[in-house]
C-alpha positions as CSV (number, residue, x, y, z in Angstrom):
1,M,10.5,-53.3,-23.7
2,L,10.7,-53.5,-19.9
3,L,13.8,-51.3,-20.0
4,A,12.1,-48.7,-22.3
5,A,9.1,-48.7,-20.0
6,G,11.3,-48.2,-17.0
7,L,13.1,-45.3,-18.6
8,A,9.9,-43.7,-19.6
9,L,8.6,-44.0,-16.1
10,G,11.8,-42.6,-14.7
11,F,11.7,-39.6,-17.0
12,A,8.1,-38.9,-16.2
13,T,8.9,-39.0,-12.5
14,V,11.8,-36.6,-12.9
15,R,9.7,-34.2,-15.0
16,A,6.9,-34.3,-12.3
17,A,9.4,-33.7,-9.5
18,G,10.8,-30.7,-11.5
19,A,7.4,-29.3,-12.1
20,T,6.5,-29.7,-8.4
21,A,9.7,-27.9,-7.4
22,Q,9.1,-25.0,-9.8
23,R,5.5,-24.6,-8.5
24,G,6.9,-24.6,-4.9
25,E,9.4,-22.0,-5.8
26,A,6.8,-19.8,-7.5
27,I,4.5,-20.1,-4.4
28,A,7.4,-19.2,-2.1
29,A,8.4,-16.2,-4.2
30,R,4.8,-14.9,-4.3
31,N,4.4,-15.4,-0.5
32,E,7.7,-13.5,0.0
33,R,6.6,-10.7,-2.3
34,M,3.2,-10.4,-0.4
35,R,5.0,-10.4,2.9
36,A,7.5,-7.7,1.9
37,V,4.9,-5.4,0.3
38,S,2.5,-5.8,3.2
39,E,5.1,-5.2,5.8
40,F,6.3,-2.0,4.0
41,L,2.7,-0.7,3.7
42,R,1.9,-1.5,7.3
43,R,5.0,0.3,8.6
44,R,4.6,3.4,6.4
45,I,0.8,3.8,6.7
46,G,0.9,3.1,10.5
47,S,3.5,5.8,11.0
48,A,1.4,8.6,9.4
49,Q,1.8,11.7,11.5
50,G,-0.9,14.1,10.3
51,M,1.5,16.9,9.5
52,V,0.3,19.5,7.0
53,F,1.8,18.9,3.5
54,E,-0.4,21.2,1.5
55,L,-2.8,24.2,1.8
56,D,-5.9,24.4,-0.4
57,P,-5.3,27.5,-2.6
58,G,-9.0,28.4,-2.6
59,T,-9.9,28.0,1.1
60,G,-6.5,27.9,2.8
61,A,-7.5,24.6,4.6
62,S,-4.8,22.3,5.7
63,R,-4.3,18.9,4.0
64,R,-2.9,16.3,6.3
65,F,-4.2,13.2,4.5
66,G,-5.4,12.5,1.0
67,G,-7.1,9.3,0.2
68,E,-8.9,7.9,-2.8
69,A,-9.4,4.4,-4.1
70,Q,-6.1,4.3,-6.0
71,D,-4.1,7.2,-4.5
72,M,-3.0,7.9,-1.0
73,R,-0.9,10.7,0.5
74,F,0.3,11.3,4.0
75,V,3.4,12.5,5.9
76,A,5.6,10.1,8.0
77,D,9.2,10.1,9.0
78,L,11.4,8.5,6.4
79,P,13.8,5.9,7.7
80,D,17.5,6.7,7.0
81,Y,17.8,3.6,4.9
82,L,15.2,5.0,2.5
83,G,16.8,8.5,2.2
84,R,17.7,11.5,4.2
85,G,15.3,10.8,7.1
86,G,12.8,13.3,8.6
87,P,9.2,14.1,7.6
88,H,8.4,13.2,4.0
89,L,5.2,13.1,2.0
90,H,4.5,9.5,1.1
91,A,2.5,9.2,-2.2
92,L,1.1,5.8,-3.1
93,R,-0.4,5.6,-6.5
94,V,-1.8,2.8,-8.8
95,R,-0.9,3.1,-12.4
96,R,-1.5,1.0,-15.6
97,D,1.7,-1.0,-16.4
98,G,1.4,-2.9,-19.6
99,D,-1.3,-5.6,-19.2
100,G,-1.5,-5.1,-15.4
101,L,-1.2,-2.5,-12.7
102,A,1.7,-1.2,-10.7
103,L,1.7,0.2,-7.2
104,L,4.2,3.1,-7.0
105,V,5.6,4.9,-4.1
106,D,7.1,8.4,-4.1
107,F,8.8,10.4,-1.3
108,R,9.1,14.2,-1.0
109,M,10.5,16.2,1.9
110,V,8.0,18.4,3.8
111,L,9.0,21.7,5.3
112,A,6.7,24.3,6.8
113,G,3.6,22.7,5.5
114,Q,4.8,22.4,1.9
115,T,6.5,19.6,-0.1
116,V,10.0,20.4,-1.3
117,Q,11.6,19.0,-4.4
118,G,15.0,18.0,-3.0
119,G,18.2,17.7,-5.0
120,D,18.2,14.0,-4.6
121,A,14.6,13.6,-5.7
122,R,13.9,10.3,-7.6
123,P,11.0,9.3,-9.8
124,P,8.3,7.1,-8.2
125,E,9.5,3.6,-7.6
126,P,7.5,0.4,-8.2
127,L,6.6,-1.3,-5.0
128,A,4.7,-4.1,-6.8
129,D,3.9,-4.7,-10.4
130,G,1.9,-7.2,-12.5
131,L,-1.1,-6.7,-10.3
132,R,-4.7,-7.2,-11.3
133,S,-6.4,-4.8,-8.8
134,V,-5.5,-2.5,-5.9
135,A,-8.0,-0.6,-3.8
136,F,-7.5,1.6,-0.7
137,A,-10.4,2.3,1.7
138,Y,-10.7,4.5,4.8
139,R,-12.8,4.9,7.8
140,G,-13.0,7.1,10.9
141,P,-14.9,6.9,14.2
142,G,-18.6,6.2,13.9
143,K,-21.4,6.7,16.3
144,D,-21.3,5.1,19.7
145,G,-17.6,4.3,19.4
146,R,-18.2,1.9,16.5
147,P,-16.2,2.3,13.3
148,A,-17.8,4.1,10.5
149,P,-18.4,2.4,7.1
150,W,-15.4,2.0,4.7
151,L,-15.1,4.8,2.2
152,Y,-13.1,4.8,-1.1
153,E,-12.6,8.5,-0.7
154,W,-11.5,10.1,2.6
155,E,-13.7,13.2,3.1
156,H,-11.6,14.9,5.9
157,P,-8.3,16.1,4.4
158,D,-7.5,17.9,7.6
159,A,-7.6,14.7,9.7
160,L,-6.3,11.2,9.6
161,P,-8.6,8.2,9.2
162,S,-8.7,5.7,12.1
163,Q,-7.9,2.8,9.7
164,V,-6.8,2.2,6.2
165,R,-7.7,-1.0,4.3
166,V,-5.5,-2.2,1.4
167,R,-6.8,-4.9,-1.0
168,I,-4.5,-6.3,-3.7
169,A,-4.9,-9.1,-6.2
170,D,-2.5,-10.5,-8.7
171,A,-2.8,-13.0,-11.5
172,Q,-2.8,-15.9,-8.9
173,G,-5.6,-14.4,-6.8
174,A,-6.4,-12.0,-3.9
175,W,-3.8,-11.2,-1.3
176,P,-5.0,-11.3,2.4
177,D,-6.8,-8.0,3.2
178,M,-4.6,-5.6,5.1
179,V,-6.2,-3.3,7.7
180,V,-3.8,-0.7,9.3
181,A,-4.6,1.4,12.3
182,L,-3.2,4.9,12.4
183,P,-2.3,5.5,16.1
184,Q,-2.1,9.3,15.7
185,S,-5.5,9.7,14.2
186,S,-7.0,10.5,17.6
187,S,-4.9,13.7,17.6
188,Y,-6.9,15.2,14.8
189,G,-10.6,15.3,15.4
190,V,-13.1,14.0,13.1
191,A,-16.8,14.1,14.1
192,P,-18.6,10.8,14.3
193,E,-20.3,10.1,11.1
194,D,-24.0,9.7,10.7
195,A,-25.1,6.1,10.2
196,K,-25.7,5.5,6.5
């Protein structure tokens, strides 16, 4: 009986140690995923240049930045390791993927204010999947040098926002909020917003 009890205790300890190791590996994998996705978004959004990528067919107005709650478009130089380099339209989109959401990224070359479908064009690639929610928000300069309120739709397509906020949550919970400053936003004027 003592031997049986000892074996049972030993098996229970091994099972508990295995479960703890699996939980630790899952937490490490999730943290690494959050770090990689956040670093990619910070670098890409922070390098937005404010180049024209589209003209409004009705008004002829320039579009330098497009921002909605689940779609964002801007131009930034594409690193050589991601493609051919040079200015490319970066399109970030949230789409339904089975039971969850996927954050997709797409790159298109920009020439003379228009996007070009290159010969090496690829379909949008999943940056992260299995997500519960994704939301982009934007803000520009406010009155008296204070930031304006966050908006889920950027209302100035001919200018860059001062900051972009990204909120992501997966099945395990919310990721840390990411707020990215756009250094070149000051090159494209946006009038201070009225206090709301």
